[in-house]
DRENVOZA-210515 format. One record per residue (C-alpha): x, y, z; residue number from 1; chain. Coordinates in steps of 0.1 Angstrom, whole numbers. Example, Ala and Ser with C-alpha at 12.3 -4.5 7.8 and 13.67 -1.06 7.14 Angstrom:
<nodes>
((123,-45,78),1,"A")
((137,-11,71),2,"A")
</nodes>
This chain:
<nodes>
((1,0,0),1,"A")
((12,35,-8),2,"A")
((3,64,14),3,"A")
((9,102,11),4,"A")
((12,121,44),5,"A")
((5,158,37),6,"A")
((10,177,68),7,"A")
((29,207,83),8,"A")
((67,204,82),9,"A")
((80,185,112),10,"A")
((46,169,119),11,"A")
((46,149,87),12,"A")
((77,131,96),13,"A")
((65,121,132),14,"A")
((32,110,118),15,"A")
((51,88,92),16,"A")
((74,73,118),17,"A")
((45,64,140),18,"A")
((25,48,113),19,"A")
((55,28,100),20,"A")
((55,10,134),21,"A")
((20,-3,127),22,"A")
((22,-6,89),23,"A")
((56,-18,83),24,"A")
((49,-31,48),25,"A")
((35,2,36),26,"A")
((53,27,16),27,"A")
((49,63,31),28,"A")
((59,96,14),29,"A")
((58,130,29),30,"A")
((44,162,13),31,"A")
((51,193,34),32,"A")
((28,217,14),33,"A")
((0,217,-11),34,"A")
((22,221,-41),35,"A")
((42,189,-33),36,"A")
((10,169,-24),37,"A")
((-5,175,-59),38,"A")
((26,164,-76),39,"A")
((18,129,-63),40,"A")
((-16,129,-82),41,"A")
((-2,109,-111),42,"A")
((12,83,-88),43,"A")
((-22,70,-78),44,"A")
((-16,66,-41),45,"A")
((-38,42,-22),46,"A")
((-43,65,8),47,"A")
((-39,103,11),48,"A")
((-36,117,47),49,"A")
((-41,155,47),50,"A")
((-37,178,78),51,"A")
((-60,208,81),52,"A")
((-28,229,88),53,"A")
((-11,219,57),54,"A")
((6,251,42),55,"A")
((-15,263,13),56,"A")
((-51,274,6),57,"A")
((-71,248,25),58,"A")
((-103,256,5),59,"A")
((-85,250,-28),60,"A")
((-69,218,-13),61,"A")
((-104,205,-4),62,"A")
((-117,213,-39),63,"A")
((-88,197,-57),64,"A")
((-84,164,-35),65,"A")
((-113,145,-49),66,"A")
((-106,156,-85),67,"A")
((-69,148,-85),68,"A")
((-71,117,-63),69,"A")
((-104,101,-75),70,"A")
((-92,65,-67),71,"A")
((-75,72,-34),72,"A")
((-88,67,1),73,"A")
((-87,103,15),74,"A")
((-84,109,53),75,"A")
((-85,145,68),76,"A")
((-67,153,101),77,"A")
((-89,181,115),78,"A")
((-75,187,150),79,"A")
((-94,200,181),80,"A")
((-131,203,170),81,"A")
((-137,240,175),82,"A")
((-159,263,154),83,"A")
((-132,266,126),84,"A")
((-127,229,125),85,"A")
((-164,223,122),86,"A")
((-166,248,93),87,"A")
((-136,229,77),88,"A")
((-155,196,81),89,"A")
((-187,210,66),90,"A")
((-167,224,37),91,"A")
((-151,190,32),92,"A")
((-184,171,34),93,"A")
((-198,191,5),94,"A")
((-170,177,-16),95,"A")
((-177,141,-5),96,"A")
((-147,140,20),97,"A")
((-161,125,52),98,"A")
((-132,105,65),99,"A")
((-122,129,93),100,"A")
((-100,122,123),101,"A")
((-108,147,151),102,"A")
((-90,157,184),103,"A")
((-54,155,195),104,"A")
((-35,128,175),105,"A")
((-37,98,173),106,"A")
((-73,111,173),107,"A")
((-107,108,191),108,"A")
((-118,71,195),109,"A")
((-128,50,178),110,"A")
((-119,68,145),111,"A")
((-81,74,151),112,"A")
((-55,79,126),113,"A")
((-47,42,128),114,"A")
((-85,30,121),115,"A")
((-88,57,93),116,"A")
((-60,43,71),117,"A")
((-79,12,63),118,"A")
((-116,21,70),119,"A")
((-141,47,60),120,"A")
((-157,67,89),121,"A")
((-192,60,78),122,"A")
((-186,22,73),123,"A")
((-173,20,109),124,"A")
((-204,37,123),125,"A")
((-227,17,100),126,"A")
((-212,-15,112),127,"A")
((-221,-6,148),128,"A")
((-183,-5,158),129,"A")
((-184,32,166),130,"A")
((-201,30,199),131,"A")
((-174,12,217),132,"A")
((-136,13,214),133,"A")
((-124,-21,205),134,"A")
((-93,-34,222),135,"A")
((-77,-45,190),136,"A")
((-78,-9,179),137,"A")
((-58,4,208),138,"A")
((-23,12,194),139,"A")
((4,-12,206),140,"A")
((32,1,226),141,"A")
((53,24,206),142,"A")
((29,24,177),143,"A")
((10,55,188),144,"A")
((33,78,207),145,"A")
((8,105,217),146,"A")
((35,127,233),147,"A")
((56,127,200),148,"A")
((24,134,180),149,"A")
((17,165,204),150,"A")
((52,178,203),151,"A")
((53,176,165),152,"A")
((17,188,156),153,"A")
((9,220,176),154,"A")
((-17,229,151),155,"A")
((-35,195,157),156,"A")
((-32,194,195),157,"A")
((-23,227,213),158,"A")
((-48,254,223),159,"A")
((-41,292,224),160,"A")
((-35,306,259),161,"A")
((-52,338,269),162,"A")
((-43,356,300),163,"A")
((-72,366,322),164,"A")
((-85,401,314),165,"A")
((-100,427,335),166,"A")
((-125,454,326),167,"A")
((-96,479,320),168,"A")
((-88,460,288),169,"A")
((-122,465,273),170,"A")
((-132,494,252),171,"A")
((-160,512,271),172,"A")
((-180,521,240),173,"A")
((-178,488,219),174,"A")
((-172,461,246),175,"A")
((-141,448,225),176,"A")
((-108,445,239),177,"A")
((-83,473,236),178,"A")
((-50,472,216),179,"A")
((-30,470,248),180,"A")
((-48,436,257),181,"A")
((-30,420,227),182,"A")
((2,424,246),183,"A")
((-12,397,271),184,"A")
((-20,371,244),185,"A")
((1,340,240),186,"A")
((-4,324,206),187,"A")
((11,289,204),188,"A")
((-6,278,173),189,"A")
((-13,292,138),190,"A")
((-39,320,136),191,"A")
((-55,345,112),192,"A")
((-60,381,117),193,"A")
((-89,401,102),194,"A")
((-85,438,99),195,"A")
((-119,455,96),196,"A")
((-128,491,88),197,"A")
((-164,504,87),198,"A")
((-176,518,53),199,"A")
((-193,553,52),200,"A")
((-187,559,89),201,"A")
((-172,594,83),202,"A")
((-204,604,65),203,"A")
((-224,591,95),204,"A")
((-205,614,118),205,"A")
((-206,644,93),206,"A")
((-242,641,85),207,"A")
((-260,626,115),208,"A")
((-235,637,142),209,"A")
((-211,618,166),210,"A")
((-238,604,188),211,"A")
((-251,585,157),212,"A")
((-216,574,151),213,"A")
((-211,562,186),214,"A")
((-243,543,182),215,"A")
((-230,525,151),216,"A")
((-197,517,169),217,"A")
((-214,503,200),218,"A")
((-237,480,178),219,"A")
((-209,468,157),220,"A")
((-188,460,188),221,"A")
((-217,442,204),222,"A")
((-223,422,173),223,"A")
((-187,410,172),224,"A")
((-185,401,209),225,"A")
((-218,381,207),226,"A")
((-209,362,175),227,"A")
((-173,353,179),228,"A")
((-168,320,195),229,"A")
((-144,304,220),230,"A")
((-110,319,220),231,"A")
((-116,343,191),232,"A")
((-108,379,199),233,"A")
((-124,413,189),234,"A")
((-102,443,194),235,"A")
((-111,479,188),236,"A")
((-78,491,170),237,"A")
((-89,528,168),238,"A")
((-118,549,156),239,"A")
((-138,527,133),240,"A")
((-111,501,128),241,"A")
((-112,467,145),242,"A")
((-90,436,146),243,"A")
((-101,400,150),244,"A")
((-77,374,162),245,"A")
((-89,339,152),246,"A")
((-67,311,166),247,"A")
((-63,279,148),248,"A")
((-79,294,117),249,"A")
((-66,292,82),250,"A")
((-71,325,60),251,"A")
((-98,309,39),252,"A")
((-118,298,70),253,"A")
((-113,334,84),254,"A")
((-129,347,53),255,"A")
((-159,324,60),256,"A")
((-160,336,96),257,"A")
((-160,372,85),258,"A")
((-187,368,58),259,"A")
((-208,353,85),260,"A")
((-204,384,106),261,"A")
((-213,405,76),262,"A")
((-247,387,76),263,"A")
((-251,393,113),264,"A")
((-242,430,109),265,"A")
((-269,435,82),266,"A")
((-295,424,109),267,"A")
((-279,443,138),268,"A")
((-269,475,121),269,"A")
((-288,506,136),270,"A")
((-308,529,114),271,"A")
((-285,555,97),272,"A")
((-310,572,74),273,"A")
((-300,568,37),274,"A")
((-263,557,47),275,"A")
((-256,521,46),276,"A")
((-228,513,69),277,"A")
((-210,481,57),278,"A")
((-173,471,62),279,"A")
((-144,462,44),280,"A")
((-117,438,56),281,"A")
((-83,421,49),282,"A")
((-67,389,62),283,"A")
((-33,382,75),284,"A")
((-18,349,89),285,"A")
((8,342,117),286,"A")
((22,311,134),287,"A")
((36,327,167),288,"A")
((29,355,190),289,"A")
((59,375,178),290,"A")
((44,375,143),291,"A")
((11,391,154),292,"A")
((21,427,146),293,"A")
((34,417,112),294,"A")
((1,398,106),295,"A")
((-20,428,116),296,"A")
((-1,450,92),297,"A")
((-5,426,64),298,"A")
((-42,424,71),299,"A")
((-44,462,72),300,"A")
((-27,465,38),301,"A")
((-50,439,23),302,"A")
((-80,456,36),303,"A")
((-70,490,22),304,"A")
((-62,474,-11),305,"A")
((-97,457,-12),306,"A")
((-113,491,-4),307,"A")
((-94,509,-31),308,"A")
((-101,481,-57),309,"A")
((-139,483,-47),310,"A")
((-139,521,-51),311,"A")
((-120,519,-85),312,"A")
((-142,491,-99),313,"A")
((-169,514,-114),314,"A")
((-143,536,-130),315,"A")
((-124,506,-144),316,"A")
((-157,492,-159),317,"A")
((-165,526,-174),318,"A")
((-130,529,-189),319,"A")
((-127,495,-203),320,"A")
((-162,497,-217),321,"A")
((-154,529,-236),322,"A")
((-125,512,-252),323,"A")
((-138,477,-257),324,"A")
((-173,480,-269),325,"A")
((-189,444,-270),326,"A")
((-194,433,-306),327,"A")
((-228,420,-313),328,"A")
((-212,391,-334),329,"A")
((-186,381,-307),330,"A")
((-188,343,-308),331,"A")
((-172,313,-290),332,"A")
((-163,281,-307),333,"A")
((-150,251,-288),334,"A")
((-132,222,-305),335,"A")
((-136,190,-284),336,"A")
((-126,153,-285),337,"A")
((-134,125,-263),338,"A")
((-98,111,-265),339,"A")
((-64,123,-275),340,"A")
((-47,118,-308),341,"A")
((-77,126,-331),342,"A")
((-64,157,-347),343,"A")
((-84,181,-324),344,"A")
((-57,207,-322),345,"A")
((-51,206,-360),346,"A")
((-87,214,-365),347,"A")
((-87,243,-340),348,"A")
((-55,259,-356),349,"A")
((-67,254,-391),350,"A")
((-101,269,-385),351,"A")
((-85,298,-367),352,"A")
((-62,305,-397),353,"A")
((-89,304,-423),354,"A")
((-113,326,-402),355,"A")
((-86,352,-398),356,"A")
((-76,350,-434),357,"A")
((-112,357,-444),358,"A")
((-110,389,-425),359,"A")
((-127,379,-392),360,"A")
((-107,390,-362),361,"A")
((-99,358,-344),362,"A")
((-83,347,-311),363,"A")
((-72,311,-307),364,"A")
((-71,302,-269),365,"A")
((-52,271,-259),366,"A")
((-73,256,-230),367,"A")
((-58,222,-234),368,"A")
((-31,225,-206),369,"A")
((-17,190,-213),370,"A")
((9,204,-238),371,"A")
((18,235,-256),372,"A")
((8,223,-291),373,"A")
((-6,257,-301),374,"A")
((25,276,-290),375,"A")
((48,251,-307),376,"A")
((29,253,-340),377,"A")
((33,292,-339),378,"A")
((67,291,-325),379,"A")
((57,312,-294),380,"A")
((86,311,-268),381,"A")
((99,329,-238),382,"A")
((68,347,-227),383,"A")
((40,339,-202),384,"A")
((8,320,-211),385,"A")
((-27,316,-197),386,"A")
((-11,306,-162),387,"A")
((-6,344,-156),388,"A")
((-44,348,-155),389,"A")
((-48,322,-127),390,"A")
((-65,338,-96),391,"A")
((-68,373,-112),392,"A")
((-101,391,-104),393,"A")
((-99,418,-133),394,"A")
((-88,397,-163),395,"A")
((-91,426,-185),396,"A")
((-60,440,-170),397,"A")
((-40,411,-179),398,"A")
((-55,391,-208),399,"A")
((-47,416,-236),400,"A")
((-10,417,-227),401,"A")
((-7,379,-231),402,"A")
((-21,378,-266),403,"A")
((4,371,-294),404,"A")
((-3,383,-329),405,"A")
((7,355,-354),406,"A")
((-9,368,-385),407,"A")
((-32,396,-396),408,"A")
((-65,394,-378),409,"A")
((-52,363,-356),410,"A")
((-39,364,-321),411,"A")
((-32,335,-297),412,"A")
((-37,332,-260),413,"A")
((-10,305,-253),414,"A")
((-16,277,-228),415,"A")
((7,274,-197),416,"A")
((42,282,-208),417,"A")
((58,273,-175),418,"A")
((50,236,-176),419,"A")
((26,239,-147),420,"A")
((-10,231,-144),421,"A")
((-25,265,-133),422,"A")
((-56,265,-110),423,"A")
((-87,284,-122),424,"A")
((-118,289,-100),425,"A")
((-150,278,-116),426,"A")
((-160,305,-142),427,"A")
((-127,323,-145),428,"A")
((-118,310,-179),429,"A")
((-154,319,-189),430,"A")
((-147,355,-177),431,"A")
((-116,356,-199),432,"A")
((-136,345,-229),433,"A")
((-163,371,-222),434,"A")
((-136,398,-223),435,"A")
((-119,385,-255),436,"A")
((-152,381,-273),437,"A")
((-157,418,-272),438,"A")
((-132,421,-301),439,"A")
((-128,386,-315),440,"A")
((-143,354,-327),441,"A")
((-129,332,-299),442,"A")
((-119,296,-308),443,"A")
((-108,274,-278),444,"A")
((-88,241,-281),445,"A")
((-101,220,-253),446,"A")
((-84,190,-237),447,"A")
((-93,153,-243),448,"A")
((-117,140,-218),449,"A")
((-130,175,-213),450,"A")
((-156,164,-189),451,"A")
((-129,156,-162),452,"A")
((-112,189,-164),453,"A")
((-125,214,-136),454,"A")
((-110,245,-152),455,"A")
((-135,243,-180),456,"A")
((-164,248,-157),457,"A")
((-188,274,-171),458,"A")
((-171,274,-205),459,"A")
((-191,249,-226),460,"A")
((-226,265,-218),461,"A")
((-213,298,-233),462,"A")
((-202,282,-266),463,"A")
((-222,291,-298),464,"A")
((-208,262,-316),465,"A")
((-190,230,-304),466,"A")
((-170,211,-330),467,"A")
((-169,175,-319),468,"A")
((-139,158,-335),469,"A")
((-142,121,-345),470,"A")
((-112,103,-358),471,"A")
((-126,78,-383),472,"A")
((-95,57,-383),473,"A")
((-99,52,-345),474,"A")
((-137,50,-346),475,"A")
((-153,31,-317),476,"A")
((-191,25,-316),477,"A")
((-193,26,-278),478,"A")
((-170,56,-274),479,"A")
((-188,76,-300),480,"A")
((-223,68,-286),481,"A")
((-210,82,-252),482,"A")
((-196,113,-267),483,"A")
((-228,135,-268),484,"A")
((-240,127,-233),485,"A")
((-207,140,-221),486,"A")
((-212,173,-240),487,"A")
((-247,176,-227),488,"A")
((-235,171,-192),489,"A")
((-212,200,-198),490,"A")
((-242,222,-206),491,"A")
((-242,220,-244),492,"A")
((-274,217,-264),493,"A")
((-273,190,-291),494,"A")
((-285,217,-316),495,"A")
((-251,236,-311),496,"A")
((-230,205,-319),497,"A")
((-215,197,-352),498,"A")
((-192,168,-361),499,"A")
((-158,170,-378),500,"A")
((-149,136,-391),501,"A")
((-112,138,-392),502,"A")
((-88,116,-412),503,"A")
((-116,105,-433),504,"A")
((-112,75,-458),505,"A")
((-141,60,-478),506,"A")
((-125,26,-471),507,"A")
((-136,29,-434),508,"A")
((-170,36,-418),509,"A")
((-194,58,-437),510,"A")
((-203,92,-424),511,"A")
((-239,82,-419),512,"A")
((-228,54,-395),513,"A")
((-206,78,-376),514,"A")
((-235,103,-373),515,"A")
((-259,74,-363),516,"A")
((-237,62,-335),517,"A")
((-228,98,-324),518,"A")
((-265,106,-320),519,"A")
((-275,73,-305),520,"A")
((-271,88,-270),521,"A")
((-295,116,-276),522,"A")
((-332,111,-264),523,"A")
((-348,141,-282),524,"A")
((-345,136,-320),525,"A")
((-348,172,-330),526,"A")
((-319,192,-345),527,"A")
((-294,165,-342),528,"A")
((-257,170,-346),529,"A")
((-245,163,-381),530,"A")
((-211,161,-399),531,"A")
((-202,194,-415),532,"A")
((-167,183,-428),533,"A")
((-146,153,-435),534,"A")
((-109,159,-435),535,"A")
((-89,150,-455),536,"A")
((-102,132,-486),537,"A")
((-66,118,-492),538,"A")
((-58,101,-460),539,"A")
((-23,89,-472),540,"A")
((-13,125,-482),541,"A")
((-24,137,-448),542,"A")
((-2,113,-432),543,"A")
((29,122,-453),544,"A")
((25,159,-448),545,"A")
((18,155,-410),546,"A")
((52,141,-406),547,"A")
((66,174,-420),548,"A")
((45,196,-397),549,"A")
((21,208,-424),550,"A")
((-16,209,-427),551,"A")
((-26,193,-460),552,"A")
((-47,215,-483),553,"A")
((-51,245,-459),554,"A")
((-50,271,-486),555,"A")
((-67,251,-514),556,"A")
((-102,267,-521),557,"A")
((-116,233,-528),558,"A")
((-102,217,-498),559,"A")
((-123,203,-469),560,"A")
((-107,228,-446),561,"A")
((-122,256,-465),562,"A")
((-156,237,-463),563,"A")
((-152,234,-426),564,"A")
((-146,272,-421),565,"A")
((-175,281,-445),566,"A")
((-199,258,-426),567,"A")
((-187,271,-392),568,"A")
((-192,307,-403),569,"A")
((-227,300,-417),570,"A")
((-236,283,-382),571,"A")
((-224,313,-365),572,"A")
((-241,338,-388),573,"A")
((-206,353,-399),574,"A")
((-197,365,-434),575,"A")
((-169,344,-449),576,"A")
((-154,364,-477),577,"A")
((-122,346,-483),578,"A")
((-114,354,-518),579,"A")
((-115,392,-513),580,"A")
((-90,391,-485),581,"A")
((-70,364,-501),582,"A")
((-63,386,-532),583,"A")
((-56,417,-511),584,"A")
((-30,399,-490),585,"A")
((-16,378,-518),586,"A")
((-15,346,-497),587,"A")
((-1,315,-510),588,"A")
((3,280,-495),589,"A")
((22,282,-461),590,"A")
((33,254,-439),591,"A")
((44,255,-403),592,"A")
((80,262,-416),593,"A")
((68,293,-434),594,"A")
((53,305,-403),595,"A")
((87,300,-384),596,"A")
((107,319,-412),597,"A")
((83,348,-410),598,"A")
((89,354,-373),599,"A")
</nodes>
């Protein structure tokens, strides 16, 4: 059995050493952070053991775990079950991660770390074994050194110590602690700091008077004191600024706590006339007491950045809207395949070249993160790709500078150029497409087995046309029948799907047979997908030219490539006037080598 132990540095090694005493035949590997954890995804481990305190974005880790380790037994080490731990458990449960070990390691009985390696928590309870601790589950001598666990895993085991406070440490108006009280706090485990600033508070003082302002401050402080749990601290930092110290809380969970407080404030806020008093916040993170002031400063900077970003958002929108007026004919075409090696990328590149050469401004986006095929074709090197957009909120600030002009009317958004797999929140790539569609016909090259790729979430429903590529030479009746249901599952209506029968040969299956099996998985028989192009007619010529890095017949007016572009333009309602532009630009046959020589 192969087990990955993903835990904070120092703790992971102690956990591994203790588990080896019980499971001597197992192979254990340690991942000290989230990046190293997901590097093991391709190794298909049997068990993945993940600490809540693993360095990295825990919300992102929870989202990615079931996707990248679909066949692994995943166990979460949650630690002492406080409010933050409970929020973490709920968040994990929404992703189907229910094997949680709670309490000080080796864990609360009966579901200790030793039981969790080989059993699912629910199975243990359903079997009726969760009521009593079974003797055989008690760790043997030396197999579960609790002292070693506790010494190495402070985040899992230790609590924050707060010195007793008298009334002189509380702010008289708000009931929150004063800044001086933080000098009496001992923080022995990781914690988050939230820096809060009330919005529109100056206007309340200026318009309604300081008495109204005091009323707002008193209500806000009372709301914080009543809604923070356990060892969480609310401190009045000064004026309308507050600091929250949340022990044993990762930043993403601190954001959940703060957003819950926002909801409580909406219910508790006093009447301020037409003024709506909300709040802005930023989050910092620390591991020891001596890092507290640094964490507070970081949270303050984050808060002011958010505040400035929010105030600038309407101006930015107005500015960009004035420059980039959305085109009424901005369209999205996605090129898809249910498996690799069927010529999908060739179809995407060829269609993009022909659309651009017909005078239609076109942007080819490489959403197949598995390999830089588009960048290689156009000889794009030494510059960033789509990975630069990962995590960005205002894509319009970054997307345009990543575009590479490769021909008149054709630009390319390269895939990852740093050989990493960038993480995108659901809908982020769709936002990129929405921006690019203001100026271009967007053609996206998607990865094989597109339904398994989380970064495509929200992209397929936006597509005006999906070109489903079928390699006739690798035709499989079962695979082809399952093709359309996968597209429908991604949010594509069958009426927006068209089939490209690539590498066609009359010696093989007929186009009608391909269509029949392709549509066999569709219940409604109206507006069925149909074949709009077969490429190429000369299969042997295609193979020969493919070895030379060429696309056979790309610039032949009678070629099936031209037929594909004409049919796609018709489906999209675009004018395809190739001959006029062709004469103006004096194009002749070009191969990949011609493209390289021009650059």
